[in-house]
NUTITOR-73271 format. One record per residue (C-alpha): residue number from 1; residue in three letters; x, y, z. Coordinates in steps of 0.2 Angstrom, whole numbers. Last residue first. Example, Ala and Ser with C-alpha at 12.3 -4.5 7.8 and 13.67 -1.06 7.14 Angstrom:
BEGIN
   seq   type       X       Y       Z
     2    SER      68      -5      36
     1    ALA      62     -22      39
END
This chain:
BEGIN
   seq   type       X       Y       Z
   827    UNK     214    -169     115
   826    UNK     233    -171     117
   825    UNK     233    -183     102
   824    UNK     224    -170      92
   823    UNK     237    -156      96
   822    UNK     251    -168      92
   821    UNK     244    -171      75
   820    UNK     239    -153      72
   819    UNK     255    -145      77
   818    UNK     258    -132      63
   817    UNK     240    -131      57
   816    UNK     233    -131      74
   815    UNK     245    -118      80
   814    UNK     241    -108      65
   813    UNK     223    -110      69
   812    UNK     226    -102      86
   811    UNK     236     -88      79
   810    UNK     223     -84      67
   809    UNK     209     -84      81
   808    UNK     219     -72      92
   807    UNK     222     -60      77
   806    UNK     203     -62      73
   805    UNK     198     -56      90
   804    UNK     181     -65      93
   803    UNK     166     -55      98
   802    UNK     162     -66     106
   801    UNK     173     -76     119
   800    UNK     185     -90     114
   799    UNK     187    -107     123
   798    UNK     199    -120     117
   797    UNK     201    -139     116
   796    UNK     183    -142     119
   795    UNK     178    -159     126
   794    UNK     163    -156     138
   793    UNK     175    -153     152
   792    UNK     183    -139     142
   791    UNK     166    -131     139
   790    UNK     161    -132     158
   789    UNK     178    -124     163
   788    UNK     176    -110     151
   787    UNK     158    -107     157
   786    UNK     164    -107     175
   785    UNK     177     -94     171
   784    UNK     164     -82     163
   783    UNK     163     -79     145
   782    UNK     146     -85     138
   781    UNK     145     -76     122
   780    UNK     152     -91     114
   779    UNK     165     -98     101
   778    UNK     170    -115     108
   777    UNK     185    -122      98
   776    UNK     185    -141      95
   775    UNK     201    -149      87
   774    UNK     196    -165      79
   773    UNK     202    -181      87
   772    UNK     186    -190      90
   771    UNK     179    -183      73
   770    UNK     177    -199      63
   769    UNK     177    -210      78
   768    UNK     160    -203      85
   767    UNK     161    -199     104
   766    UNK     171    -183     103
   765    UNK     159    -176      91
   764    UNK     145    -181     103
   763    UNK     153    -173     118
   762    UNK     156    -157     107
   761    UNK     137    -156     102
   760    UNK     132    -158     121
   759    UNK     143    -143     125
   758    UNK     137    -133     110
   757    UNK     119    -135     115
   756    UNK     106    -147     108
   755    UNK      91    -140      98
   754    UNK      93    -121     100
   753    UNK     112    -118     100
   752    UNK     119    -107     114
   751    UNK     137    -114     114
   750    UNK     143    -109      97
   749    UNK     155    -121      89
   748    UNK     171    -119      79
   747    UNK     176    -136      72
   746    UNK     194    -140      67
   745    UNK     204    -151      55
   744    UNK     188    -159      47
   743    UNK     188    -175      36
   742    UNK     170    -170      29
   741    UNK     162    -187      31
   740    UNK     156    -188      49
   739    UNK     156    -169      51
   738    UNK     141    -167      40
   737    UNK     130    -178      51
   736    UNK     135    -169      67
   735    UNK     132    -152      59
   734    UNK     115    -158      54
   733    UNK     111    -163      72
   732    UNK     118    -146      79
   731    UNK     108    -134      67
   730    UNK     115    -119      59
   729    UNK     129    -127      48
   728    UNK     143    -119      38
   727    UNK     158    -127      30
   726    UNK     174    -118      28
   725    UNK     190    -121      17
   724    UNK     204    -110      24
   723    UNK     214     -97      15
   722    UNK     213     -82      27
   721    UNK     199     -75      16
   720    UNK     190     -91      19
   719    UNK     191     -88      38
   718    UNK     185     -71      37
   717    UNK     170     -76      26
   716    UNK     166     -90      38
   715    UNK     165     -78      52
   714    UNK     154     -67      43
   713    UNK     142     -81      38
   712    UNK     141     -89      55
   711    UNK     137     -72      64
   710    UNK     124     -67      50
   709    UNK     115     -84      52
   708    UNK     114     -84      71
   707    UNK     111    -103      74
   706    UNK     130    -105      74
   705    UNK     141    -120      68
   704    UNK     157    -116      59
   703    UNK     166    -132      52
   702    UNK     184    -130      46
   701    UNK     196    -139      33
   700    UNK     212    -130      35
   699    UNK     223    -120      23
   698    UNK     240    -122      16
   697    UNK     252    -107      15
   696    UNK     255    -104      34
   695    UNK     249     -87      40
   694    UNK     262     -74      45
   693    UNK     256     -66      62
   692    UNK     270     -73      73
   691    UNK     265     -78      90
   690    UNK     273     -66     103
   689    UNK     289     -73     112
   688    UNK     287     -76     130
   687    UNK     297     -65     142
   686    UNK     312     -73     150
   685    UNK     309     -81     167
   684    UNK     306     -70     182
   683    UNK     319     -72     196
   682    UNK     314     -80     213
   681    UNK     311     -72     230
   680    UNK     296     -63     225
   679    UNK     292     -45     231
   678    UNK     276     -41     240
   677    UNK     266     -28     231
   676    UNK     263      -9     235
   675    UNK     254       2     222
   674    UNK     255      21     223
   673    UNK     244      33     214
   672    UNK     249      51     213
   671    UNK     238      65     207
   670    UNK     241      82     199
   669    UNK     240     100     206
   668    UNK     225     107     197
   667    UNK     213     103     211
   666    UNK     222      98     227
   665    UNK     238      91     234
   664    UNK     233      74     228
   663    UNK     235      57     235
   662    UNK     230      39     230
   661    UNK     232      22     238
   660    UNK     235       4     232
   659    UNK     238     -11     243
   658    UNK     245     -28     240
   657    UNK     242     -47     243
   656    UNK     239     -51     225
   655    UNK     220     -51     227
   654    UNK     222     -34     235
   653    UNK     230     -27     219
   652    UNK     215     -35     209
   651    UNK     202     -27     220
   650    UNK     210     -10     221
   649    UNK     213      -9     202
   648    UNK     196     -15     198
   647    UNK     188      -1     209
   646    UNK     200      11     200
   645    UNK     193       6     183
   644    UNK     175       5     186
   643    UNK     168      22     189
   642    UNK     161      23     172
   641    UNK     172      38     166
   640    UNK     176      56     169
   639    UNK     187      65     156
   638    UNK     187      64     138
   637    UNK     169      68     138
   636    UNK     171      84     127
   635    UNK     163      95     140
   634    UNK     174      88     154
   633    UNK     167      75     166
   632    UNK     168      77     185
   631    UNK     177      62     193
   630    UNK     168      46     195
   629    UNK     165      34     209
   628    UNK     154      19     203
   627    UNK     163       6     214
   626    UNK     174      14     227
   625    UNK     193      17     223
   624    UNK     192      36     223
   623    UNK     183      36     240
   622    UNK     195      46     251
   621    UNK     203      54     236
   620    UNK     186      61     231
   619    UNK     183      70     247
   618    UNK     201      77     247
   617    UNK     198      86     231
   616    UNK     207      79     216
   615    UNK     221      83     203
   614    UNK     218      91     186
   613    UNK     233      82     179
   612    UNK     252      84     181
   611    UNK     254      65     184
   610    UNK     262      52     195
   609    UNK     261      33     194
   608    UNK     271      25     208
   607    UNK     276       6     210
   606    UNK     283       1     227
   605    UNK     288     -17     227
   604    UNK     290     -24     245
   603    UNK     305     -31     254
   602    UNK     307     -16     265
   601    UNK     306      -4     250
   600    UNK     310     -10     232
   599    UNK     308       3     219
   598    UNK     297       7     204
   597    UNK     293      24     196
   596    UNK     281      30     182
   595    UNK     280      48     178
   594    UNK     267      58     168
   593    UNK     271      75     160
   592    UNK     261      88     152
   591    UNK     259      93     133
   590    UNK     240      90     133
   589    UNK     231      90     150
   588    UNK     231      76     162
   587    UNK     215      68     167
   586    UNK     213      55     154
   585    UNK     232      51     153
   584    UNK     233      48     171
   583    UNK     218      37     171
   582    UNK     225      27     156
   581    UNK     241      25     166
   580    UNK     232      18     181
   579    UNK     220       7     171
   578    UNK     235       1     161
   577    UNK     245      -3     177
   576    UNK     231     -14     184
   575    UNK     227     -23     168
   574    UNK     245     -27     166
   573    UNK     244     -34     184
   572    UNK     229     -44     179
   571    UNK     237     -51     163
   570    UNK     253     -56     171
   569    UNK     245     -65     186
   568    UNK     257     -63     201
   567    UNK     273     -66     209
   566    UNK     284     -51     210
   565    UNK     301     -48     203
   564    UNK     311     -31     203
   563    UNK     326     -32     191
   562    UNK     342     -23     197
   561    UNK     347      -6     190
   560    UNK     332       3     198
   559    UNK     318       9     186
   558    UNK     312      27     183
   557    UNK     301      30     168
   556    UNK     296      47     161
   555    UNK     281      49     149
   554    UNK     278      65     140
   553    UNK     261      69     134
   552    UNK     257      74     116
   551    UNK     239      71     118
   550    UNK     237      60     103
   549    UNK     254      52     107
   548    UNK     249      47     125
   547    UNK     232      41     119
   546    UNK     241      30     106
   545    UNK     254      24     119
   544    UNK     240      18     131
   543    UNK     241      -1     128
   542    UNK     260      -1     124
   541    UNK     263       7     141
   540    UNK     254      -7     150
   539    UNK     266     -20     141
   538    UNK     281      -9     146
   537    UNK     275      -8     164
   536    UNK     272     -27     166
   535    UNK     289     -31     157
   534    UNK     298     -19     169
   533    UNK     290     -27     184
   532    UNK     298     -44     180
   531    UNK     286     -58     184
   530    UNK     287     -74     194
   529    UNK     271     -84     190
   528    UNK     253     -84     198
   527    UNK     238     -89     188
   526    UNK     225     -79     198
   525    UNK     207     -86     199
   524    UNK     194     -72     199
   523    UNK     177     -78     205
   522    UNK     177     -68     222
   521    UNK     160     -60     219
   520    UNK     167     -43     218
   519    UNK     181     -49     207
   518    UNK     169     -57     194
   517    UNK     157     -43     194
   516    UNK     170     -30     192
   515    UNK     178     -40     178
   514    UNK     161     -42     169
   513    UNK     159     -24     169
   512    UNK     176     -20     163
   511    UNK     174     -33     149
   510    UNK     158     -25     144
   509    UNK     166      -8     142
   508    UNK     181     -16     133
   507    UNK     170     -25     121
   506    UNK     161      -9     117
   505    UNK     178      -1     112
   504    UNK     183     -16     102
   503    UNK     166     -15      93
   502    UNK     169       4      89
   501    UNK     186       0      82
   500    UNK     180     -14      71
   499    UNK     165      -5      65
   498    UNK     176      10      60
   497    UNK     189      -1      52
   496    UNK     176     -10      41
   495    UNK     169       7      36
   494    UNK     187      13      31
   493    UNK     191      -3      22
   492    UNK     174      -2      12
   491    UNK     178      16       8
   490    UNK     195      11       1
   489    UNK     188      -3      -9
   488    UNK     176       8     -18
   487    UNK     158       9     -11
   486    UNK     143       5     -22
   485    UNK     135      -9     -11
   484    UNK     123       2      -1
   483    UNK     124     -10      13
   482    UNK     142      -6      17
   481    UNK     137      13      19
   480    UNK     122       8      30
   479    UNK     134      -3      41
   478    UNK     146      12      43
   477    UNK     132      23      48
   476    UNK     126      11      61
   475    UNK     143       7      68
   474    UNK     147      26      69
   473    UNK     130      29      79
   472    UNK     131      13      90
   471    UNK     148      18      97
   470    UNK     140      32     108
   469    UNK     126      22     114
   468    UNK     137      11     125
   467    UNK     145      26     133
   466    UNK     128      35     136
   465    UNK     120      20     144
   464    UNK     135      18     155
   463    UNK     134      36     160
   462    UNK     116      34     165
   461    UNK     120      18     174
   460    UNK     134      26     183
   459    UNK     124      41     189
   458    UNK     110      29     195
   457    UNK     124      19     205
   456    UNK     131      34     212
   455    UNK     114      40     218
   454    UNK     111      22     226
   453    UNK     128      23     235
   452    UNK     123      40     242
   451    UNK     106      34     247
   450    UNK     114      19     255
   449    UNK     127      30     264
   448    UNK     112      40     271
   447    UNK     103      25     277
   446    UNK     119      19     286
   445    UNK     120      36     295
   444    UNK     102      35     300
   443    UNK     105      17     307
   442    UNK     121      23     317
   441    UNK     111      37     324
   440    UNK      96      26     330
   439    UNK      97      30     348
   438    UNK      82      22     358
   437    UNK      66      28     365
   436    UNK      50      21     373
   435    UNK      37      32     382
   434    UNK      23      26     392
   433    UNK       9      39     393
   432    UNK      -3      44     407
   431    UNK     -22      42     408
   430    UNK     -23      28     420
   429    UNK     -25      15     407
   428    UNK      -9      20     398
   427    UNK      -7      29     381
   426    UNK       8      23     370
   425    UNK      23      34     365
   424    UNK      37      29     353
   423    UNK      53      39     351
   422    UNK      67      35     339
   421    UNK      82      45     343
   420    UNK      94      54     331
   419    UNK     112      60     333
   418    UNK     124      74     329
   417    UNK     142      73     335
   416    UNK     151      89     341
   415    UNK     153      82     359
   414    UNK     134      81     359
   413    UNK     125      89     345
   412    UNK     106      92     349
   411    UNK      96      76     345
   410    UNK      85      74     329
   409    UNK      69      65     333
   408    UNK      62      50     323
   407    UNK      43      48     327
   406    UNK      31      35     333
   405    UNK      13      36     339
   404    UNK       0      29     350
   403    UNK     -17      38     351
   402    UNK     -25      43     367
   401    UNK     -31      60     360
   400    UNK     -23      71     374
   399    UNK      -8      60     380
   398    UNK      -3      52     364
   397    UNK      -7      67     354
   396    UNK       4      78     365
   395    UNK      18      65     363
   394    UNK      17      66     344
   393    UNK      17      85     344
   392    UNK      33      85     355
   391    UNK      41      73     343
   390    UNK      37      84     328
   389    UNK      45      98     337
   388    UNK      37     113     347
   387    UNK      42     106     364
   386    UNK      57      93     362
   385    UNK      70     106     368
   384    UNK      61     108     385
   383    UNK      67      90     390
   382    UNK      68      90     409
   381    UNK      55     104     412
   380    UNK      44      96     398
   379    UNK      44      79     407
   378    UNK      39      87     423
   377    UNK      49      81     438
   376    UNK      45      68     451
   375    UNK      58      55     445
   374    UNK      71      63     433
   373    UNK      85      70     443
   372    UNK      85      57     457
   371    UNK      85      43     443
   370    UNK     101      50     436
   369    UNK     103      59     419
   368    UNK     114      56     404
   367    UNK      98      55     393
   366    UNK     104      39     385
   365    UNK     110      32     401
   364    UNK      94      36     410
   363    UNK      84      28     397
   362    UNK      95      12     398
   361    UNK      93      11     417
   360    UNK      74      13     416
   359    UNK      64      28     419
   358    UNK      49      29     430
   357    UNK      35      41     437
   356    UNK      39      57     427
   355    UNK      26      70     429
   354    UNK      17      74     413
   353    UNK       1      79     422
   352    UNK      -8      63     416
   351    UNK       6      52     423
   350    UNK      23      49     414
   349    UNK      32      33     412
   348    UNK      49      31     404
   347    UNK      58      18     394
   346    UNK      75      18     385
   345    UNK      80       4     374
   344    UNK      90     -12     375
   343    UNK      79     -20     389
   342    UNK      87     -24     405
   341    UNK      80     -11     417
   340    UNK      63     -13     409
   339    UNK      62     -31     414
   338    UNK      68     -27     431
   337    UNK      54     -15     434
   336    UNK      42     -29     430
   335    UNK      31     -30     446
   334    UNK      21     -14     446
   333    UNK      19     -14     428
   332    UNK      14     -33     426
   331    UNK      -4     -33     419
   330    UNK      -3     -16     410
   329    UNK      14     -19     404
   328    UNK      10     -37     398
   327    UNK      -5     -30     388
   326    UNK       6     -17     381
   325    UNK      19     -30     376
   324    UNK       6     -41     368
   323    UNK      -1     -26     358
   322    UNK      17     -21     352
   321    UNK      21     -39     347
   320    UNK       4     -39     338
   319    UNK       8     -23     330
   318    UNK      24     -29     324
   317    UNK      17     -45     317
   316    UNK       3     -35     309
   315    UNK      16     -24     300
   314    UNK      26     -39     295
   313    UNK      11     -48     288
   312    UNK       4     -32     280
   311    UNK      20     -30     271
   310    UNK      21     -48     265
   309    UNK       3     -47     260
   308    UNK       5     -31     250
   307    UNK      20     -38     241
   306    UNK      11     -54     236
   305    UNK      -4     -44     230
   304    UNK       7     -32     220
   303    UNK      16     -47     212
   302    UNK      -2     -52     206
   301    UNK     -10     -68     212
   300    UNK     -19     -77     198
   299    UNK     -34     -85     205
   298    UNK     -42    -102     206
   297    UNK     -59    -102     216
   296    UNK     -62    -102     235
   295    UNK     -48     -90     239
   294    UNK     -36     -93     253
   293    UNK     -24     -82     262
   292    UNK     -11     -88     275
   291    UNK      -1     -78     287
   290    UNK      14     -88     295
   289    UNK      22     -92     311
   288    UNK      39     -93     320
   287    UNK      49    -101     307
   286    UNK      67     -99     313
   285    UNK      82     -88     307
   284    UNK      80     -77     322
   283    UNK      62     -73     319
   282    UNK      54     -79     302
   281    UNK      36     -76     298
   280    UNK      31     -86     283
   279    UNK      19     -78     270
   278    UNK       6     -90     262
   277    UNK      -4     -87     247
   276    UNK     -16    -101     242
   275    UNK     -29    -103     228
   274    UNK     -42    -117     228
   273    UNK     -46    -117     247
   272    UNK     -63    -125     253
   271    UNK     -56    -133     269
   270    UNK     -59    -151     262
   269    UNK     -51    -146     246
   268    UNK     -35    -140     255
   267    UNK     -33    -156     265
   266    UNK     -36    -167     250
   265    UNK     -24    -157     239
   264    UNK     -10    -161     252
   263    UNK       3    -173     245
   262    UNK       1    -167     227
   261    UNK       1    -149     232
   260    UNK      19    -145     225
   259    UNK      13    -151     208
   258    UNK       1    -136     206
   257    UNK     -13    -140     194
   256    UNK     -26    -144     207
   255    UNK     -19    -131     219
   254    UNK     -23    -117     207
   253    UNK     -15     -99     209
   252    UNK      -2    -105     221
   251    UNK      11     -93     229
   250    UNK      21    -100     244
   249    UNK      33     -87     251
   248    UNK      49     -95     256
   247    UNK      54     -95     275
   246    UNK      64    -111     274
   245    UNK      52    -119     286
   244    UNK      38    -115     274
   243    UNK      47    -122     258
   242    UNK      52    -138     267
   241    UNK      34    -141     274
   240    UNK      26    -138     257
   239    UNK      38    -150     248
   238    UNK      38    -163     262
   237    UNK      19    -166     262
   236    UNK       6    -156     271
   235    UNK       6    -167     286
   234    UNK      24    -162     289
   233    UNK      17    -146     297
   232    UNK       7    -156     310
   231    UNK      -9    -146     312
   230    UNK     -17    -139     328
   229    UNK     -34    -130     329
   228    UNK     -44    -141     317
   227    UNK     -59    -141     305
   226    UNK     -55    -124     299
   225    UNK     -71    -112     300
   224    UNK     -84    -114     287
   223    UNK     -87    -101     274
   222    UNK    -104     -94     272
   221    UNK     -99     -76     274
   220    UNK     -80     -75     272
   219    UNK     -69     -82     286
   218    UNK     -56     -74     297
   217    UNK     -45     -85     307
   216    UNK     -34     -82     323
   215    UNK     -22     -92     333
   214    UNK     -21    -108     322
   213    UNK      -8    -118     330
   212    UNK       7    -125     320
   211    UNK      17    -141     322
   210    UNK      34    -148     319
   209    UNK      45    -132     320
   208    UNK      53    -137     336
   207    UNK      49    -120     344
   206    UNK      31    -122     340
   205    UNK      23    -113     325
   204    UNK      11     -99     326
   203    UNK      -4     -97     314
   202    UNK     -14     -83     307
   201    UNK     -27     -88     294
   200    UNK     -37     -77     282
   199    UNK     -51     -86     273
   198    UNK     -63     -83     258
   197    UNK     -53     -68     251
   196    UNK     -57     -54     240
   195    UNK     -40     -46     240
   194    UNK     -44     -29     248
   193    UNK     -59     -34     259
   192    UNK     -49     -50     265
   191    UNK     -34     -40     269
   190    UNK     -44     -27     279
   189    UNK     -53     -40     289
   188    UNK     -37     -50     293
   187    UNK     -28     -34     299
   186    UNK     -43     -29     311
   185    UNK     -46     -47     318
   184    UNK     -27     -50     321
   183    UNK     -25     -33     330
   182    UNK     -41     -35     340
   181    UNK     -35     -52     346
   180    UNK     -18     -46     351
   179    UNK     -27     -33     362
   178    UNK     -20     -15     364
   177    UNK     -26      -7     348
   176    UNK     -22      11     346
   175    UNK     -10       9     332
   174    UNK     -18      -5     322
   173    UNK     -32       5     314
   172    UNK     -20      20     309
   171    UNK      -8       8     302
   170    UNK     -21      -2     293
   169    UNK     -29      14     286
   168    UNK     -12      20     280
   167    UNK      -9       3     272
   166    UNK     -26       4     264
   165    UNK     -22      21     257
   164    UNK      -5      15     251
   163    UNK     -14       0     243
   162    UNK     -27      11     234
   161    UNK     -14      23     228
   160    UNK      -3       8     222
   159    UNK     -18       0     214
   158    UNK     -23      16     205
   157    UNK      -5      19     199
   156    UNK      -2       1     193
   155    UNK     -19      -1     184
   154    UNK     -17      16     175
   153    UNK     -18       9     157
   152    UNK     -18      23     145
   151    UNK     -30      25     130
   150    UNK     -31      36     115
   149    UNK     -47      33     106
   148    UNK     -54      34      88
   147    UNK     -72      33      83
   146    UNK     -83      26      69
   145    UNK     -96      31      56
   144    UNK    -103      47      62
   143    UNK    -111      56      47
   142    UNK    -102      70      38
   141    UNK    -106      63      21
   140    UNK     -88      57      17
   139    UNK     -88      48      33
   138    UNK     -86      55      51
   137    UNK     -75      49      66
   136    UNK     -81      52      84
   135    UNK     -69      55      98
   134    UNK     -64      45     114
   133    UNK     -52      48     127
   132    UNK     -49      34     139
   131    UNK     -41      31     156
   130    UNK     -39      13     161
   129    UNK     -40       2     177
   128    UNK     -38     -16     178
   127    UNK     -47     -30     188
   126    UNK     -41     -47     183
   125    UNK     -51     -62     176
   124    UNK     -39     -77     175
   123    UNK     -32     -86     159
   122    UNK     -15     -77     159
   121    UNK     -24     -61     158
   120    UNK     -43     -59     156
   119    UNK     -49     -41     158
   118    UNK     -61     -33     171
   117    UNK     -63     -15     168
   116    UNK     -62       0     181
   115    UNK     -61      17     173
   114    UNK     -47      27     179
   113    UNK     -52      43     170
   112    UNK     -66      43     156
   111    UNK     -65      56     143
   110    UNK     -79      58     130
   109    UNK     -81      67     113
   108    UNK     -99      68     107
   107    UNK    -105      63      90
   106    UNK    -118      51      96
   105    UNK    -106      37      91
   104    UNK     -94      43     105
   103    UNK    -108      42     118
   102    UNK    -113      25     112
   101    UNK     -96      19     113
   100    UNK     -94      24     132
    99    UNK    -111      17     136
    98    UNK    -106       0     127
    97    UNK     -89      -2     136
    96    UNK     -95     -11     152
    95    UNK    -106     -23     142
    94    UNK     -91     -27     130
    93    UNK     -80     -32     145
    92    UNK     -77     -50     141
    91    UNK     -81     -48     122
    90    UNK     -66     -37     120
    89    UNK     -61     -43     103
    88    UNK     -77     -49      97
    87    UNK     -86     -33     101
    86    UNK     -73     -22      92
    85    UNK     -75     -32      76
    84    UNK     -59     -38      68
    83    UNK     -47     -27      57
    82    UNK     -32     -32      67
    81    UNK     -37     -43      83
    80    UNK     -27     -58      77
    79    UNK     -11     -49      81
    78    UNK     -13     -47      95
    77    UNK     -26     -55     107
    76    UNK     -12     -63     117
    75    UNK      -8     -46     125
    74    UNK     -21     -33     119
    73    UNK     -13     -20     131
    72    UNK       4     -22     123
    71    UNK      -4     -21     106
    70    UNK     -10      -3     111
    69    UNK       8       3     110
    68    UNK      11      -5      93
    67    UNK      -4       3      85
    66    UNK     -22      -1      83
    65    UNK     -36      -4      70
    64    UNK     -53     -12      75
    63    UNK     -68     -14      64
    62    UNK     -83      -6      72
    61    UNK     -97     -18      67
    60    UNK    -106      -5      57
    59    UNK     -90       4      51
    58    UNK     -75      10      60
    57    UNK     -65       8      76
    56    UNK     -48      16      78
    55    UNK     -35      12      92
    54    UNK     -22      21     101
    53    UNK      -8      17     114
    52    UNK       4      32     114
    51    UNK      19      31     103
    50    UNK       9      37      88
    49    UNK      13      33      70
    48    UNK       0      19      68
    47    UNK     -13      29      77
    46    UNK     -10      45      66
    45    UNK     -11      34      50
    44    UNK     -27      26      56
    43    UNK     -35      43      60
    42    UNK     -30      50      44
    41    UNK     -37      36      34
    40    UNK     -53      36      44
    39    UNK     -55      55      41
    38    UNK     -51      54      22
    37    UNK     -64      40      18
    36    UNK     -56      23      14
    35    UNK     -52      18      -3
    34    UNK     -33      17      -1
    33    UNK     -36       7      14
    32    UNK     -43      -8       4
    31    UNK     -61     -13       8
    30    UNK     -71     -10      24
    29    UNK     -78     -28      23
    28    UNK     -60     -35      26
    27    UNK     -56     -51      17
    26    UNK     -49     -43       2
    25    UNK     -38     -32      14
    24    UNK     -25     -46      15
    23    UNK     -14     -38      28
    22    UNK       4     -35      24
    21    UNK       4     -16      27
    20    UNK      -5     -18      43
    19    UNK       6     -31      50
    18    UNK      21     -20      45
    17    UNK      13      -5      54
    16    UNK       9     -17      69
    15    UNK      27     -20      72
    14    UNK      40     -14      59
    13    UNK      40      -5      42
    12    UNK      58      -3      35
    11    UNK      68      13      37
    10    UNK      80      14      23
     9    UNK      66      14      10
     8    UNK      58      29      19
     7    UNK      40      26      20
     6    UNK      23      30      12
     5    UNK       9      20      21
     4    UNK      -7      23      12
     3    UNK      -1      26      -6
     2    UNK      12      13      -5
     1    UNK       0       0       0
END
């Protein structure tokens, strides 16, 4: 339909637009789109090109046209819904939509906010909320012939607002309750009302974890109470018992189809439960109780339901503990002073006139007062600074309105140290208030650190997205140039070089991320050998030499006359030095100097990298090696980074038993990084000679197996260019059959194959005589050490990570060609 959907040839149709363009309009009663009335055609074009969910309904049976954003709302109904009658598409909510549709077809625009509609998702009816804006559409005569609509699903927002209101309602309802039974009854009723439950059960588990006792149950009208008061936990089968004891939330939408209930379906059926949600309550690593919700019919529990139930369970447990404590206080107040003197928080008791009657030892310690200074005096005389604050208002509410409350109160600085108290007040039966308080300064500081860490993480993720997007522009442009097919050889080489450089840049970013993950999880294994420090520094300098030359920076090296040898992993120590040197190059202006010095001090290697760069403020030097820490970025983005390099440096140095520090006199005065490592007692062997780049004259017979057609084809083209004979297969079983008669020298296998994976294919190739001694090379996107070990255990000789560096692959194949027989015997 070129007349209806004009497009740029370089931008192919996608999603619903592509489906629309390919539709067989001969079967549509409305005819071909090119024949549609102008208003209908305009509305459909607008919908298809909009990023907001939109649809158009036209004709006597309101044929349905929609865009990609609306396809998400349709779910499984897409793509069959295109050009079908509105009534058939939304049959389950048609009756609810009729008044809205009638208004639009009456030539009136309509707006409906947060309209509740029941939709079927994952086979279960579900309450959703939608905001609609309907407008009529006219045919060529001006008569209303259809409508178009912009729609936004607001289910998440509405549910969040409702749940927040219910949580507030629950907190307000639980706060004044002093009886445990009142707490359980109130919480159960609110849960049942919100989630449409047939039963809510609160149970407590004995100390041995063998049986539970039902302490409270709420049942919907007509539902029978549970048949027993005490149940053995193992009576529900080993699976349910183990999950509950482990503290795992049990979510089951239909017990009849859930295999975990095979041992206990009879029990649940007898109790009228078809859907179950159970939240264990753990205390001190032990199962102390649980809150269990039942529905009489199968039901799809939403993540929001599970989260809401967990939060309610914890809040109810806390309120229950508080209510029990209050009841115990009232009953034992005159005989329990010892208890209050041994609890880990302050406690004070004031009468209706605010005269202090009691304060325990912890409270006196926190307030830095004695009992004689407190007892018999007015609370407000003792603590005048609290009056007029949020804490003071809360205490007055507890006294005057008989409402319990909690508040966090900032303390006046003591010895120059700011602090916080958490204060809780509860009305007593005799008209006074009981006040609990404890210092929470350490917790508040920890929360502040978490917020700062979260902010650094967000900044890092934003920068990572920026850095990963940057290479995409030149890659995309170069790919488009190559796709044109009319470039001369020079332009082709330039485009290929651009793609190669940008892919290497992206690969370095991904490698840094993976290295950080491996190091922080302790998955790095060092291959320790004696190493001459000079060789490590020289190799690192080679990696940053192009940047040094581009910025015309001077590099000075200071080595002692004798070799300095450390025992370590060569690749990782080179990584440490290249990161430090790269950091110095990045933050040092052009035409300035960078120095590298090495010396032995008290049996340790001291390696120093000093620059004349922008320097650092003291606050940054203190956390320069923290993950995600970044310097300010310059306008050309040559400065600043992802906050990974120095974190990797510290972790790798510490893995080698050393330390790393940084120092700076201040902004504009340069920085100094110092690495200290233990010196080895043996000399380093001679440096290994690099593998020559010259290719042997005779080629190999190779098999490339990859289900990604483009990846397999490009790799084969590169190998053929190098003089090898290459066979390509995209399926494992076909590759296995081809390999039997191809007399192959080596196979390059992807791991993530769809039928049988690359590891299993390697095992089968090893098992058949024709390929038992063939060299097997894994070419995979899985690059962690465990992936490498798994591949070698499956029979691979070598493991390479995508994107493969062609130089490394050339060298590997050269080894296969030169020593093929011995290599196969070793395999």
